[in-house]
C-alpha positions in Angstrom: 68.4 -6.0 -15.7 67.0 -8.2 -18.7 65.7 -5.7 -21.8 64.1 -7.4 -24.8 62.6 -6.4 -28.3 59.4 -6.5 -29.4 58.3 -4.3 -31.9 61.4 -2.3 -33.5 59.9 -0.8 -36.3 58.5 3.0 -37.1 55.6 4.7 -38.4 53.6 1.6 -39.1 54.0 -1.8 -38.9 55.4 -3.8 -42.0 55.0 -8.0 -41.6 56.4 -10.3 -44.5 59.3 -12.2 -45.7 61.7 -8.8 -46.0 61.2 -7.8 -42.5 61.4 -11.4 -40.8 65.2 -11.0 -39.3 64.3 -7.5 -38.0 60.9 -7.9 -37.5 58.0 -5.8 -38.4 55.9 -4.7 -35.4 55.9 -1.1 -34.0 58.1 0.1 -31.4 57.8 -1.7 -28.0 60.7 -3.0 -25.8 60.5 -4.4 -22.6 62.8 -4.4 -19.5 62.8 -6.0 -16.2 64.6 -5.3 -13.1 65.9 -7.4 -10.7 63.3 -7.0 -8.2 61.0 -8.2 -11.0 59.5 -5.0 -11.9 58.3 -5.3 -15.2 58.8 -2.3 -17.7 57.2 -1.7 -21.1 58.6 0.8 -23.4 56.3 1.9 -25.8 52.8 0.0 -26.9 52.9 -0.4 -31.1 51.7 -3.6 -32.2 54.7 -5.7 -31.0 52.7 -5.1 -27.4 50.4 -7.9 -28.6 53.0 -10.8 -28.1 54.3 -9.4 -25.3 50.9 -9.1 -23.4 50.9 -13.2 -24.4 54.1 -13.7 -23.0 53.2 -11.8 -19.8 50.1 -14.3 -19.2 52.8 -17.1 -19.5 56.1 -15.6 -17.6 55.2 -13.3 -15.1 54.1 -13.2 -11.8 49.8 -12.7 -10.8 48.3 -10.7 -10.9 50.3 -8.5 -13.1 51.5 -4.8 -12.1 53.0 -3.3 -14.5 54.4 0.1 -15.6 53.8 1.4 -19.6 56.3 4.5 -20.2 54.9 6.2 -23.8 57.4 8.4 -25.5 54.2 10.2 -27.1 51.1 9.8 -28.2 51.8 9.4 -32.2 49.7 5.9 -33.5 53.0 3.9 -34.2 53.8 3.5 -30.4 50.4 3.3 -28.9 48.5 1.1 -31.3 49.0 -2.1 -29.5 47.3 -0.9 -26.5 44.0 -2.4 -27.3 45.5 -6.1 -28.4 47.3 -6.0 -24.5 45.8 -8.7 -23.2 46.8 -7.4 -19.6 44.5 -4.7 -20.1 41.4 -6.8 -20.2 42.6 -8.7 -17.0 40.2 -7.5 -13.7 43.1 -8.3 -11.2 45.8 -6.8 -13.4 47.3 -3.3 -12.5 48.4 -0.7 -15.4 50.6 2.7 -14.7 50.6 4.1 -18.0 53.9 7.2 -17.6 53.5 9.8 -21.0 53.9 13.4 -21.4 51.1 15.5 -21.7 50.5 16.0 -25.7 49.1 19.2 -27.8 45.7 19.7 -26.3 44.7 16.2 -25.1 46.0 13.7 -22.6 47.6 10.0 -23.1 44.2 8.9 -21.9 42.2 10.9 -24.8 44.6 9.6 -27.1 44.0 6.0 -26.0 40.4 6.5 -25.9 40.5 8.0 -28.9 41.7 5.0 -31.0 39.2 2.5 -28.9 36.3 4.8 -29.9 33.6 2.1 -31.8 34.4 3.6 -35.3 38.0 1.8 -35.0 37.2 -0.5 -32.2 34.4 -2.6 -30.9 35.4 -2.1 -26.8 36.0 1.4 -25.4 38.8 2.5 -22.9 36.2 2.5 -20.6 34.9 -1.1 -20.7 38.2 -2.8 -20.1 38.3 -4.1 -16.7 41.9 -4.0 -15.7 42.8 -0.7 -12.9 44.2 1.6 -15.6 46.1 4.5 -13.7 47.6 7.5 -15.7 50.2 9.9 -14.8 51.5 12.7 -16.6 55.2 13.4 -17.1 57.5 16.3 -17.2 61.6 16.1 -17.4 62.7 14.9 -14.0 63.1 11.7 -12.1 60.8 9.2 -10.3 61.1 5.7 -9.2 59.4 2.5 -9.8 60.4 -0.6 -7.9 63.9 0.1 -7.2 64.4 1.4 -10.8 65.9 4.9 -11.0 64.0 6.8 -14.0 65.1 10.0 -15.5 63.1 11.5 -18.2 64.0 14.3 -21.0 62.0 16.0 -23.7 63.0 15.3 -27.3 63.4 17.3 -30.3 59.7 15.9 -32.1 57.0 17.4 -34.0 54.6 16.4 -30.5 55.8 16.6 -26.6 58.4 13.3 -26.6 59.6 11.6 -23.2 63.3 10.0 -23.5 63.8 7.7 -20.4 67.0 6.6 -18.6 66.6 3.6 -16.6 69.0 2.7 -14.0 68.9 -0.7 -11.7 71.2 -2.3 -9.8 74.5 -0.2 -11.7 72.9 -1.2 -15.0 71.5 1.8 -17.6 69.1 1.7 -20.5 68.6 4.9 -22.4 65.3 4.9 -24.6 65.3 7.8 -27.0 62.7 7.6 -29.7 61.3 9.6 -31.8 64.3 12.3 -32.3 65.7 14.6 -34.0 69.1 16.4 -34.6 68.7 19.4 -33.0 71.3 20.8 -35.8 73.0 18.5 -38.0 76.4 19.3 -38.1 78.9 18.5 -41.2 81.7 17.1 -39.1 81.6 15.2 -35.5 81.3 17.9 -33.1 78.5 18.9 -31.4 77.7 22.6 -30.7 73.9 23.1 -30.3 72.9 23.1 -26.9 70.1 21.0 -27.5 72.5 18.3 -29.0 74.6 18.8 -25.7 72.2 17.9 -23.4 71.2 14.8 -25.4 74.7 13.4 -25.4 74.6 14.5 -21.4 71.4 12.3 -21.0 72.7 9.5 -22.8 76.4 9.7 -20.9 77.8 6.3 -19.4 74.5 4.2 -20.1 75.0 0.4 -20.9 72.6 0.2 -24.1 71.6 3.0 -25.9 68.2 2.1 -27.8 68.2 5.3 -30.7 65.9 6.3 -33.1 67.7 5.9 -36.1 65.2 5.7 -39.2 66.8 7.7 -42.2 70.6 7.5 -43.8 71.6 11.0 -44.0 70.5 10.8 -47.7 67.1 10.0 -46.7 66.8 12.7 -44.2 67.9 15.7 -46.5 64.3 15.4 -47.6 62.4 14.6 -44.6 63.7 17.6 -41.9 61.1 18.8 -39.6 59.7 14.9 -39.7 61.4 14.5 -35.9 63.5 11.2 -36.8 67.2 10.4 -36.7 69.9 9.3 -38.8 71.8 6.2 -38.0 75.3 8.4 -38.4 73.7 10.8 -36.1 72.4 8.1 -33.6 76.0 6.6 -33.5 78.0 10.1 -33.5 76.1 10.9 -30.1 76.6 7.2 -28.5 80.2 7.5 -29.4 80.2 11.1 -27.7 78.7 9.9 -24.7 80.9 7.0 -23.8 77.7 4.8 -24.2 78.7 0.8 -24.1 76.1 -0.1 -26.6 74.1 1.0 -29.3 70.8 -0.4 -30.6 69.5 1.1 -34.1 65.9 1.4 -33.4 62.5 2.6 -34.5 63.3 1.2 -38.2 62.1 2.9 -41.1 58.8 0.7 -43.1 61.2 1.2 -46.2 63.9 -0.5 -44.8 64.0 -4.3 -45.4 66.4 -7.1 -43.7 68.9 -6.4 -46.9 69.1 -2.7 -46.0 69.3 -2.9 -42.2 72.2 -5.2 -42.4 73.8 -3.1 -44.5 73.0 0.3 -41.9 74.3 -1.8 -39.6 77.4 -2.6 -40.9 78.0 0.8 -42.1 77.5 2.3 -38.4 80.2 -0.2 -36.8 82.4 1.4 -39.8 81.8 4.9 -38.5 82.7 3.7 -34.9 86.2 1.9 -36.5 86.7 4.9 -38.5 86.6 7.3 -35.5 88.1 4.7 -33.2 85.7 4.7 -30.8 84.5 1.7 -28.6 80.8 1.4 -29.1 79.0 -2.2 -29.7 76.8 -1.5 -32.3 73.8 -3.6 -33.5 69.8 -3.2 -35.3 67.1 -4.1 -32.9 65.6 -7.3 -33.8 62.4 -8.5 -32.5 62.7 -11.1 -30.2 66.5 -9.9 -29.0 67.2 -10.6 -25.2 70.0 -8.6 -23.6 71.2 -9.1 -20.0 72.9 -5.9 -18.7 75.1 -6.6 -15.7 76.1 -2.6 -15.9 79.2 -0.8 -15.1 77.7 1.2 -12.2 79.3 4.6 -14.1 77.7 7.6 -12.4 75.5 9.9 -13.9 74.1 13.7 -12.3 70.7 12.8 -11.5 68.2 15.6 -11.7 66.4 16.7 -8.6 63.2 17.8 -9.6 60.6 15.2 -10.1 58.8 14.3 -13.2 55.1 13.5 -11.4 54.6 16.7 -10.8 52.5 18.7 -13.4 54.0 22.3 -14.2 51.1 24.9 -15.6 53.1 26.7 -17.8 49.5 28.4 -19.0 49.5 32.0 -18.9 53.3 32.2 -19.6 54.3 34.9 -21.8 56.0 34.8 -25.1 58.1 37.9 -26.7 58.1 37.5 -30.7 60.7 40.1 -31.8 60.1 39.6 -36.0 58.9 42.0 -38.6 57.5 38.9 -40.3 54.0 39.1 -39.8 52.7 35.7 -41.2 55.6 33.8 -39.2 54.0 35.8 -35.9 50.6 35.2 -36.9 51.1 31.6 -37.0 53.2 31.4 -33.5 50.4 33.2 -31.9 47.9 31.0 -33.0 50.0 28.0 -31.9 50.8 29.9 -28.3 46.9 30.1 -28.1 46.2 26.7 -28.0 48.6 26.3 -24.8 46.8 29.7 -23.1 50.2 31.4 -23.3 50.0 34.9 -24.3 51.9 36.3 -27.5 53.5 39.9 -26.7 55.4 41.1 -30.1 57.7 43.4 -31.3 59.0 44.2 -34.8 62.5 45.4 -34.2 65.3 45.2 -31.7 64.6 48.9 -30.2 60.6 48.4 -29.8 61.7 45.2 -28.2 64.1 47.0 -25.5 61.7 49.5 -25.3 58.6 47.4 -24.0 60.4 44.7 -22.1 60.1 45.6 -19.1 56.6 46.3 -19.1 55.8 43.1 -20.8 58.4 41.1 -18.5 58.0 38.1 -21.0 59.4 34.6 -19.4 60.6 33.9 -22.9 61.8 35.3 -26.3 61.9 33.9 -29.9 64.1 36.5 -31.8 64.5 36.4 -36.0 68.2 36.7 -36.5 67.1 39.3 -39.7 65.3 42.1 -38.1 64.8 45.9 -39.6 67.1 47.0 -37.8 70.2 44.5 -37.9 71.2 41.3 -36.4 68.5 39.8 -34.1 71.7 38.0 -32.0 72.6 41.0 -31.0 69.5 42.1 -29.3 70.0 38.9 -26.7 72.4 40.1 -24.2 70.9 43.9 -23.9 67.3 41.8 -23.7 68.7 39.9 -20.5 70.6 42.6 -19.2 67.4 45.0 -19.2 65.5 42.3 -17.6 68.1 41.5 -15.2 68.1 37.9 -15.8 70.7 36.2 -17.5 68.9 32.8 -17.7 65.9 33.6 -20.0 65.1 31.6 -22.4 65.8 33.0 -26.1 65.2 31.0 -29.0 66.7 32.4 -32.1 65.6 31.8 -35.6 68.4 31.6 -38.0 68.5 32.2 -41.8 70.9 31.6 -43.9 74.5 29.8 -43.9 76.6 32.4 -42.0 74.0 32.1 -39.1 74.2 28.4 -39.1 78.5 28.3 -38.9 77.9 30.7 -36.3 75.8 28.8 -34.2 78.4 25.6 -34.9 80.8 27.9 -33.6 79.5 28.6 -30.5 79.3 32.2 -31.5 76.0 33.0 -30.3 74.1 33.2 -26.8 71.0 32.0 -27.2 69.3 29.3 -25.3 67.8 27.3 -28.2 68.1 27.7 -32.3 66.0 26.5 -34.7 66.2 26.9 -38.9 64.3 28.7 -40.8 61.6 28.5 -42.9 59.9 27.6 -39.0 58.5 24.5 -38.3 55.8 25.1 -36.2 55.4 21.8 -34.6 58.7 21.6 -33.3 59.1 25.1 -32.5 56.3 24.1 -30.2 57.3 21.4 -27.9 60.6 23.5 -27.9 58.7 26.1 -26.4 57.0 23.6 -24.2 60.4 22.2 -23.3 62.4 25.5 -22.2 59.2 26.9 -20.4 59.1 24.2 -18.3 62.4 24.0 -17.6 62.0 27.7 -16.5 59.1 27.4 -14.6 60.8 24.3 -12.6 64.1 26.1 -11.8 62.3 29.7 -10.8 59.6 27.8 -9.1 59.4 23.7 -9.1 55.5 23.8 -10.5 54.1 27.2 -11.1 54.9 30.4 -13.2 58.2 32.1 -12.7 59.1 34.5 -9.9 60.0 37.8 -10.9 64.3 37.9 -10.2 64.8 38.3 -6.5 67.0 37.2 -3.6 65.5 34.9 -1.7 67.1 34.5 1.8 69.1 31.5 2.8 66.6 30.8 5.5 63.6 30.7 3.3 65.4 29.0 0.2 62.8 26.0 1.0 60.1 27.9 0.4 60.7 29.4 -2.8 59.1 26.5 -4.9 55.7 26.6 -2.7 56.0 30.2 -3.2 56.4 30.3 -7.1 53.3 27.6 -7.2 51.2 29.9 -5.1 52.2 33.1 -7.6 51.2 30.6 -10.7 47.9 29.9 -8.7 47.6 33.5 -8.6 48.5 34.7 -11.9 45.8 32.0 -13.6 43.2 33.6 -10.7 44.1 37.1 -12.2 43.5 36.0 -16.1 39.8 35.3 -14.8 37.2 37.7 -15.1 35.6 37.5 -12.1 38.9 37.8 -10.2 40.8 40.6 -12.1 39.4 43.3 -9.5 41.4 42.2 -7.1 44.5 43.1 -5.4 48.1 41.1 -5.7 47.9 40.7 -1.9 44.2 39.2 -1.9 44.9 37.0 -5.1 47.7 35.6 -3.5 45.9 35.1 -0.2 43.3 33.1 -2.3 45.8 31.1 -4.1 47.5 29.5 -1.2 44.4 27.8 0.0 43.6 26.6 -3.9 43.6 23.7 -5.1 43.2 21.6 -8.9 40.9 18.9 -9.7 40.5 16.5 -12.7 37.5 15.1 -13.5 36.5 12.7 -16.6 33.5 12.7 -18.9 30.4 12.1 -17.4 31.8 13.0 -13.3 29.2 13.9 -11.6 31.2 17.1 -9.5 28.9 18.5 -7.4 24.9 17.1 -6.6 22.0 18.8 -6.3 20.5 18.8 -2.6 24.4 17.9 -0.8 25.7 20.7 1.0 29.1 21.8 -0.3 31.8 24.0 0.9 33.5 24.9 -2.6 34.0 26.9 -5.5 35.0 25.5 -8.7 36.7 27.6 -11.4 36.8 25.8 -15.0 40.9 26.1 -16.3 39.4 23.6 -19.4 36.6 21.6 -20.5 33.1 21.9 -20.2 30.8 20.8 -17.5 26.5 20.7 -17.8 24.2 22.1 -15.0 21.1 20.4 -14.3 18.4 21.4 -12.3 15.2 18.7 -10.7 12.2 20.1 -9.9 11.1 20.0 -6.0 8.5 18.4 -6.0 9.5 15.7 -8.6 13.5 14.4 -8.8 13.0 12.7 -12.1 11.7 15.9 -13.5 15.4 17.5 -14.8 16.1 20.9 -16.9 19.3 21.6 -18.3 20.5 24.9 -17.3 23.2 25.0 -19.2 26.9 24.6 -19.8 30.1 25.9 -18.7 33.1 26.7 -20.6 36.9 27.8 -19.2 37.1 30.8 -16.7 33.3 30.0 -15.5 32.3 29.3 -11.9 30.2 27.2 -10.2 29.1 26.6 -6.9 28.4 29.9 -5.5 24.9 29.6 -4.4 25.5 26.9 -2.3 28.6 28.4 -0.5 26.6 32.1 -0.8 23.6 31.3 1.3 25.1 28.3 3.7 22.0 26.0 1.7 22.3 22.6 0.0 23.4 22.4 -4.1 20.5 23.9 -6.3 21.5 22.0 -9.3 24.0 19.1 -10.3 26.9 19.9 -12.2 28.3 17.0 -14.6 31.7 16.9 -16.4 31.4 16.9 -20.2 34.2 16.3 -21.1 37.7 16.0 -19.2 37.4 18.7 -17.2 40.0 20.5 -15.0 39.1 23.0 -11.9 40.1 25.1 -9.3 38.4 24.6 -6.2 38.3 27.4 -3.7 37.7 26.7 0.0 34.0 28.2 1.0 35.6 30.4 4.4 38.6 32.1 2.2 36.4 33.1 -0.8 34.1 34.6 1.5 36.6 36.2 3.5 38.3 38.1 0.6 34.7 38.3 -0.9 33.9 41.0 2.0 37.2 43.2 1.6 36.2 42.9 -1.9 33.4 45.3 -2.9 34.4 45.1 -6.6 34.4 41.7 -6.6 31.2 41.4 -4.8 29.8 43.2 -7.6 31.1 41.3 -9.8 29.8 37.7 -8.4 26.4 39.8 -8.3 26.2 39.8 -12.0 27.3 36.5 -12.4 24.5 35.3 -9.9 21.9 37.7 -11.3 22.6 36.4 -15.2 22.5 32.8 -14.2 19.2 33.3 -12.5 17.7 35.6 -15.4 18.6 32.4 -17.5 17.5 30.4 -15.5 14.2 31.8 -15.5 14.0 32.2 -18.7 14.8 28.8 -19.9 12.0 27.3 -17.7 9.4 29.3 -18.7 10.5 28.6 -22.5 11.5 24.8 -21.8 9.2 23.7 -19.3 10.0 20.0 -18.8 7.2 17.6 -19.6 5.2 17.7 -16.7 3.8 13.8 -17.4 7.7 12.4 -17.6 9.7 15.0 -16.4 11.8 14.9 -19.6 12.7 17.9 -21.8 10.8 18.6 -24.7 11.2 19.0 -28.6 12.1 22.6 -28.6 14.3 22.2 -25.7 15.7 19.2 -28.0 16.7 21.3 -30.7 18.1 24.0 -29.0 20.9 21.4 -27.1 21.3 19.9 -30.2 23.1 23.1 -31.1 25.3 22.9 -27.9 26.1 19.9 -27.7 26.9 18.6 -31.4 29.5 21.8 -30.8 31.3 19.8 -28.1 32.0 17.0 -30.4 32.8 18.9 -33.4 35.7 20.3 -31.4 36.6 16.5 -30.2 36.1 15.2 -33.1 33.5 13.0 -31.6 30.5 10.6 -33.9 27.2 11.2 -32.9 23.7 8.6 -32.7 20.4 9.4 -32.6 17.9 6.6 -31.0 14.3 7.6 -31.7 11.9 5.5 -29.1 8.2 4.8 -30.4 5.3 3.2 -27.9 3.6 1.0 -30.7 -0.4 1.6 -31.0 -0.4 3.7 -28.0 -3.8 5.3 -28.7 -5.4 1.9 -28.9 -4.2 1.3 -25.6 -5.5 4.6 -24.2 -8.7 3.9 -26.4 -9.1 0.5 -24.7 -7.6 0.7 -21.2 -8.3 4.7 -20.8 -5.6 7.5 -20.5 -4.2 6.9 -17.1 -2.8 3.3 -18.2 -1.5 5.3 -21.4 0.0 8.0 -19.0 1.9 4.5 -17.0 3.3 3.5 -20.1 4.5 6.6 -21.1 6.1 7.0 -17.8 7.6 3.0 -18.2 9.6 4.6 -21.1 10.8 7.7 -19.7 12.0 6.0 -16.7 13.6 3.0 -19.1 15.5 5.7 -20.9 16.7 7.6 -17.7 18.0 4.3 -16.3 19.9 3.3 -19.4 21.9 6.5 -20.9 24.5 8.9 -19.5 23.8 11.8 -17.7 25.6 13.6 -20.9 23.2 12.6 -22.8 20.1 14.6 -24.2 16.6 12.6 -23.4 13.3 14.0 -24.8 10.1 13.7 -25.3 9.9 14.5 -28.5 5.8 13.9 -29.4 3.2 12.3 -27.7 4.1 9.0 -27.9 7.7 8.5 -29.0 10.9 9.6 -27.0 14.6 10.8 -28.6 18.2 10.2 -27.0 21.1 11.8 -28.5 24.2 10.1 -27.6 28.0 11.9 -28.1 30.4 9.5 -29.0 28.7 6.7 -29.6 28.9 4.5 -32.5 26.7 1.4 -33.9 27.6 -1.2 -31.5 27.1 1.3 -28.2 23.9 2.6 -29.4 22.7 -1.0 -30.4 23.7 -2.0 -26.9 21.4 0.9 -25.1 18.6 0.4 -27.6 18.6 -3.8 -26.1 19.0 -2.2 -22.5 16.1 0.5 -22.9 13.8 -2.2 -24.5 14.6 -4.8 -21.8 13.9 -2.5 -19.2 10.8 -1.4 -20.9 9.3 -4.8 -20.7 10.0 -5.3 -17.1 8.3 -2.1 -15.9 5.5 -3.1 -17.9 5.6 -6.3 -16.0 6.4 -5.1 -12.5 3.8 -2.2 -12.7 0.9 -4.3 -13.7 0.4 -2.6 -17.1 -1.4 -4.8 -19.9 0.5 -7.3 -22.0 1.4 -6.6 -25.6 3.3 -3.1 -25.3 5.8 -2.9 -27.5 8.4 -0.3 -28.4 10.5 0.1 -31.7 14.1 2.1 -31.7 14.9 3.7 -35.0 18.4 5.0 -34.9 20.7 7.2 -37.1 24.5 8.0 -37.2 26.7 10.4 -38.3 30.5 11.0 -37.7 30.0 14.4 -38.7 27.4 16.1 -36.8 24.8 18.5 -38.9 24.2 22.0 -37.5 20.6 21.0 -36.8 19.0 18.2 -35.9 16.6 17.5 -38.3 18.2 15.2 -40.5 19.0 13.1 -37.7 15.7 12.6 -36.8 14.5 12.0 -40.4 17.6 9.3 -40.6 16.0 7.7 -37.3 12.4 7.6 -38.5 13.0 5.9 -41.5 14.8 3.4 -39.6 11.9 3.1 -37.1 9.6 2.7 -39.9 11.4 0.2 -41.4 11.5 -1.9 -38.3 7.9 -1.2 -37.8 7.1 -3.1 -41.5 9.4 -6.3 -40.7 8.1 -9.3 -40.1 
């Protein structure tokens, strides 16, 4: 196995004379296995030079595997400059953990929006596949890849890659779970960390700070070189690369830290080759073949924690509120108690999946609650995170006197607590159900043991269905029956999920994201009306499966959207067995029809062009900018005017003028997206609202509309000399109403009209 460093720096690139030896590029490491598999660890600024080298030296066409530890900027900022991503015959498989409220695709696409970069992610010509990871294992070529969560301010994965007897562990960004004064690691998290590194031929470890620097940076998510050295020694690793160098550490400083780390190894009479990672350094790992207890759970299966119940036992109302807000972001349920007595009284009723306990409670030491809490639940493996306060509690932790699963010092670091909760729920759900909500404690017969993962996944799906208003009236047996046949599907923004006029055999339930429902008139397929938008917990596709007729509307994903898909036959069977479900569905359908009739009456589309009118534009604008603000997207508005239309009406007649307007509407339809808002705003003007578009993209759309309009004029035999002028307005923070944008676009259009 060959390992080569292309970027060794953390936080931000710092090129210059002072960093010439160790390098100034941010994190990027290349690994090539014996069978020629190419793995890229992180995609910081060092990825630019790596991409150019791969063009010269790697077999074509390129098939690459990019392992991203997490999506903080310094680990992905080189991707827009990674040349293989632009090649039509290249294939990129990008692996990363799911972040907070975004995927790795969202993070990479976010830094490639037009305000920051001239080319968007969807413009790249390579075949890109995004794979979300959990803890576990998977294989790439002849390499076994193991993953484990790290202690950082965002969900972060460490990678252990083994091939042909050689092993490299890539461990950045990571903070000590508990920084001991001595060399003994008592915290369970540190023990897991050491076990993950055990016997590795090379450990590439976060070593951003010194102990002195770390004292003022606790909670930032990084290690010291002392900690990195000590855990590598404890793990019996052969070599340690100090990595993720602080931007403030120049070559002289890193020389000194490298020397101090080697002296530390000698003081402990250890055997460990320590060096500070340098850009361009290439290592050949032959391997010792040291055995390692490999995981037995795949890292490739997404294990949803949504609906998980977290019991917080604390009298600190401010802290409980902060934790509750954080849990809501992951769709977790907060259960709270102020003291030990209240927690024990309600624990059987709430049956939590994880508990967070303050060590200082009004009625005594919170640590004393752990054992009776687990005993009352009958779950000795219930994950418990103890929030400790004070020197005595720390000493108890380090002496191994407490029984919690994990410990976190107060004041509580909410981002780190967030990642700890995510990782422990994932581990628990994996052990209990291999992919679903944990099953309640029970005995599984040996003959049925292989069915436990499937059963747990079904129970998880049933729990999610049961949390949705439409299905709350169903019994547990009915929910399980539906869950057994329910699947999940992900749709990117702009994807047409169902199309009007097509037959369908599924009901869709929105788990996350938003969709738009659009209906075309039966007498004119070009005449469309936006009926509304649907979000989490809402359903669509119900009319098609109820009447067994073609779909009555088209549904388009506005943003990345996850849906549960229920087969028609099974849903109808449960519907027949439950009058309460039938009534709930009837209310949904009646509400939809009422709103559709009201909207069609109020916002009847323009009969000439089939586009919505000005009134619909202003109402739908408010809906669209709400989503844009949530996603931090900018907005562009195009205002299109047909020049001197009245003169053409007077000269050639209104029939010709109508055809000119239809040509303008058709040009707009062809070169805008289904998720854009396009209207006829006045007699001779059109407007198009483009969410997520900057100046370059809006200019491109405007030029295409102009060219298409002129082509249609020529093809349809309309009089020569017809022209359009397009004004544009752009904002990063969309205003509450469209008036400001319309005024700005109108001023831009007027300026273009008077230009020679």
